[in-house]
C-alpha positions in Angstrom: 130.7 85.1 124.4 129.5 88.0 126.2 126.9 90.7 125.0 123.8 92.0 125.7 121.6 91.1 123.8 118.4 92.6 123.7 114.7 90.6 125.7 112.6 92.2 123.0 114.2 90.8 119.8 117.4 90.3 117.9 118.6 94.0 118.4 121.2 93.8 120.8 122.0 97.1 122.9 124.4 99.5 122.0 126.8 101.0 123.9 127.4 104.7 124.6 129.0 106.6 121.8 132.6 107.8 123.8 131.5 111.2 125.1 128.1 110.8 124.6 125.6 111.1 127.5 124.8 108.0 128.5 122.8 105.5 126.6 123.4 107.9 123.1 123.2 105.6 120.0 125.5 106.4 116.7 124.3 107.9 114.0 124.1 104.7 112.0 122.9 102.3 114.0 119.8 105.1 114.0 120.1 105.9 111.1 119.7 102.2 110.3 121.7 102.6 107.1 124.1 99.8 107.0 127.9 100.9 107.0 130.9 98.7 105.5 133.3 99.4 108.7 131.0 98.5 111.7 129.7 94.8 109.3 133.3 94.5 109.4 133.3 94.7 113.2 130.4 92.7 113.9 130.8 89.6 111.2 134.5 90.2 113.0 133.6 89.6 116.6 130.9 87.0 115.6 133.6 85.3 112.8 135.8 84.8 116.8 133.5 84.2 119.0 132.8 81.1 116.6 136.6 80.1 116.7 136.7 80.0 119.8 136.8 76.6 120.5 139.5 75.9 118.1 141.7 77.8 120.5 140.1 76.4 123.6 141.6 72.1 122.5 145.4 73.8 123.2 143.9 74.9 126.3 142.8 71.0 126.4 146.3 70.4 129.0 144.9 72.0 131.3 142.0 71.8 133.3 137.8 74.0 132.6 137.8 75.5 136.0 141.9 76.2 135.8 141.3 77.8 132.4 138.8 79.7 133.6 140.6 80.9 136.4 143.1 82.9 134.0 140.8 84.1 131.7 139.0 86.3 134.1 142.7 87.3 136.1 143.7 88.1 132.6 140.5 89.0 130.7 140.8 92.0 134.0 144.5 92.5 133.3 143.4 93.2 129.6 141.2 95.8 131.2 142.6 98.0 133.4 145.5 98.9 130.2 142.7 99.4 128.3 141.4 101.4 131.1 145.2 103.4 131.5 145.8 103.8 127.8 142.0 105.6 127.8 141.8 107.0 131.0 139.2 105.9 130.9 139.3 106.3 135.0 136.0 108.3 135.6 133.7 105.9 134.3 134.9 102.9 136.3 135.1 104.9 139.5 131.6 106.1 138.4 130.7 102.4 138.3 132.2 101.4 141.6 130.5 104.1 143.5 127.1 103.3 142.2 126.3 100.5 144.6 123.2 99.4 142.1 125.4 98.6 139.7 127.9 97.1 141.1 125.2 95.0 142.6 124.2 94.0 139.1 127.0 94.3 138.0 128.9 91.5 140.3 125.7 89.2 138.9 126.4 89.7 135.0 130.1 88.1 136.7 129.6 85.2 138.6 126.6 84.0 135.2 129.2 85.1 132.8 131.6 83.1 134.8 128.9 79.9 135.0 128.7 80.5 131.4 132.4 80.4 130.5 133.5 77.6 132.6 130.3 75.5 131.0 131.2 76.6 127.5 134.9 74.5 127.9 133.7 72.1 129.7 131.1 71.7 126.7 135.2 71.8 124.3 137.4 70.1 125.1 135.2 67.2 126.7 134.4 66.7 123.1 130.8 68.4 122.9 131.3 71.8 120.9 128.2 70.7 118.9 126.0 70.8 123.1 127.2 74.1 122.9 126.6 75.2 119.6 123.1 73.7 120.1 123.2 75.8 123.0 123.7 79.2 121.6 121.0 78.5 118.8 118.8 78.4 121.7 120.1 81.3 123.0 118.1 83.9 121.5 114.8 82.0 121.7 115.4 81.8 125.6 116.6 85.1 126.1 112.8 86.4 124.7 111.2 84.2 126.3 112.6 86.0 130.2 111.9 89.5 128.1 107.9 88.6 128.6 107.8 87.0 131.8 110.5 89.4 133.7 109.8 92.5 131.6 106.0 91.4 130.6 106.5 92.6 126.8 104.7 90.7 124.2 105.9 87.8 122.5 104.9 88.0 117.9 103.2 85.2 116.7 106.5 84.3 115.2 108.5 83.9 118.9 105.7 82.1 120.2 106.2 79.3 117.2 109.9 79.4 117.2 110.2 79.3 120.9 107.3 76.3 120.8 110.2 74.8 118.1 113.2 74.8 120.0 111.2 73.5 123.8 109.9 70.3 121.0 113.6 70.0 120.4 114.7 70.7 123.6 111.5 67.1 124.7 113.1 65.2 121.5 116.4 65.2 122.9 115.2 65.1 126.6 113.6 61.5 125.0 116.1 60.2 122.0 119.4 60.4 124.2 117.6 59.4 127.7 119.2 62.8 129.0 118.9 66.5 129.8 121.1 68.2 127.8 122.0 70.1 130.7 125.1 71.8 128.4 122.8 73.5 126.3 120.6 74.6 129.0 123.0 76.1 131.3 124.8 78.0 128.2 121.3 79.7 127.2 119.6 80.0 130.6 122.9 81.9 132.2 123.5 84.4 129.0 119.9 84.9 128.8 120.2 86.0 132.0 123.5 88.0 131.6 121.7 90.2 128.6 119.0 91.0 130.6 120.7 92.0 133.9 123.2 93.9 131.3 120.0 95.8 129.3 119.5 97.0 132.5 121.8 98.7 132.7 123.2 98.9 130.1 122.8 102.8 128.9 124.3 103.8 131.8 127.4 101.8 131.5 130.3 101.5 129.1 130.6 98.6 127.1 135.1 97.8 128.9 133.7 99.3 132.5 132.2 96.3 132.5 133.4 93.9 131.3 136.5 95.0 134.3 134.4 94.7 137.1 132.9 92.6 135.8 135.6 90.6 135.7 137.3 92.1 138.8 134.3 91.1 140.7 135.2 87.5 140.4 139.0 88.1 140.3 139.8 86.4 144.2 138.1 83.5 143.9 140.3 82.8 140.4 142.9 84.2 142.1 142.8 82.2 145.5 141.9 78.7 142.9 145.3 79.1 141.3 147.1 80.2 143.7 145.9 76.6 145.9 146.8 74.4 141.8 150.5 76.9 142.0 150.9 75.8 145.5 150.4 72.6 145.2 152.5 71.7 141.6 149.5 70.8 140.4 149.0 73.6 137.3 149.4 73.0 134.3 152.1 75.5 133.3 154.5 73.4 135.9 153.6 69.6 134.7 156.5 68.2 133.2 157.5 69.0 128.7 154.7 72.1 128.6 156.1 75.7 131.3 156.4 78.7 128.9 154.4 77.7 125.9 150.9 77.0 127.7 151.4 79.3 129.7 151.9 82.1 127.1 148.6 80.9 125.6 146.7 80.8 129.2 147.4 84.8 129.3 146.2 85.2 125.9 142.8 84.7 127.5 142.5 87.8 128.7 142.5 89.6 124.8 141.1 86.5 123.5 138.4 88.0 125.4 138.2 91.7 125.6 139.1 91.9 121.9 135.7 90.5 120.6 133.9 92.5 123.3 134.6 95.7 121.6 134.9 94.8 118.4 131.4 94.4 119.3 130.4 97.3 120.7 132.2 99.4 118.2 130.1 97.2 115.1 126.1 98.5 117.0 127.5 101.9 117.2 127.6 101.9 112.9 125.1 99.2 111.8 121.7 99.2 112.2 120.6 96.9 115.8 118.8 94.5 114.1 121.7 93.4 111.6 123.7 92.9 114.9 121.4 90.4 116.2 120.8 88.3 113.3 124.5 88.3 113.1 124.5 86.4 116.2 123.9 83.3 114.8 127.6 83.2 112.5 129.6 82.1 116.3 127.2 78.8 116.9 127.3 78.0 112.9 130.4 78.0 113.2 130.6 76.0 116.2 129.0 73.3 115.4 131.0 73.0 111.7 134.3 72.8 114.0 132.8 69.7 116.2 131.7 68.2 113.2 134.2 69.2 110.2 137.4 69.2 112.6 136.7 67.4 116.0 134.6 64.7 114.0 133.0 64.6 117.0 130.3 62.3 117.0 126.9 63.5 116.3 123.9 60.9 117.3 120.3 60.9 114.5 118.7 63.1 117.9 121.3 65.8 118.0 120.9 66.4 114.1 117.3 66.3 114.8 117.1 68.6 117.2 120.0 71.2 115.1 116.3 70.5 112.5 113.9 71.7 114.7 116.1 74.8 116.0 117.7 75.7 112.7 114.0 76.2 111.3 113.0 77.9 115.2 115.7 79.9 113.7 114.6 80.4 110.4 110.9 81.6 112.2 112.6 84.0 114.4 115.0 86.0 111.1 112.4 85.6 109.5 110.4 87.5 110.3 113.1 90.4 112.1 113.9 90.5 108.4 110.5 91.5 107.6 110.1 93.8 110.2 113.6 95.5 109.1 111.7 95.7 105.2 108.0 97.2 106.3 109.8 99.7 109.1 109.9 103.2 107.0 113.0 104.8 106.5 113.6 108.4 108.0 113.1 111.1 105.4 115.8 112.9 104.4 116.1 116.8 104.1 116.6 118.1 100.6 119.6 119.4 100.0 120.6 123.8 100.8 119.7 125.7 96.8 123.0 127.4 96.2 122.1 131.4 97.1 119.4 130.4 98.7 119.2 131.6 103.3 120.4 129.4 105.5 118.8 127.5 108.0 118.5 129.3 111.9 121.3 128.8 113.8 123.4 127.1 110.7 126.7 127.6 110.5 127.6 127.9 114.2 
């Protein structure tokens, strides 16, 4: 996953509308009006992210690092293809010529690569439930980082949610005798990724940002994949694999890019608070897959921790819904009566 959630609430930073000034938001999001197409885009995005374990299970013959190497390289190829098709070279060049943005996107590329690596490792070692727990905790970690790094004031409901999530992690440590490191690395790496993206969000469009993030880590990915191929240890060189597994690895590019582009399009059409609350679709699907499809053994300690995390999420979402209901709706100007004088400048 590679979105850019807001640090203060369940509201991801919206991408600029193509052709609009950087940071400008689409009219639907600004007015808080629900749009059917936008909701379909957002739900589709998070549903695809939730179904990712099914795809990575098809790649179980490959190692986690090799999968991430291919994911980086083919994501870059997909982004460059889209940039050429949409003639977005000017935006990409501007980002690459701005040292501050380039440095921030380099940090993003490293953080999201760590996130991807740990996520794939978790899925391919029968720890999908741990990965889902990490993405349930992630928004709460994001809010905590906002308070520490951006000095944003925590609402009482946020404090309760963070406390419940902290108790859940402590419970896992006590009952399992080990730290749920997969969940914590996923939660913190993506929260830090979101924090950096929030700072530069209005200045970088989604496609250019993903292209640069992939490009900065591509040399490492290519070096590793080249070494594996030279040693004859690549998964596609193994007997009985061949072009089938290679085709699945190449698909990693579109599989990564498409949900991100759906996310960018959806955030311009629906209220951002709705987009933020929709992010729990993905870990819910992941947890159900771990339990129902992959038949992972979920110990009582994990169930107890998940109940606490779900309680934290319920408090968090309930507070966000209450804020949304109480938010004053923008007044609409009455329609002009037939034959009345047009407003100054109308019709120009």
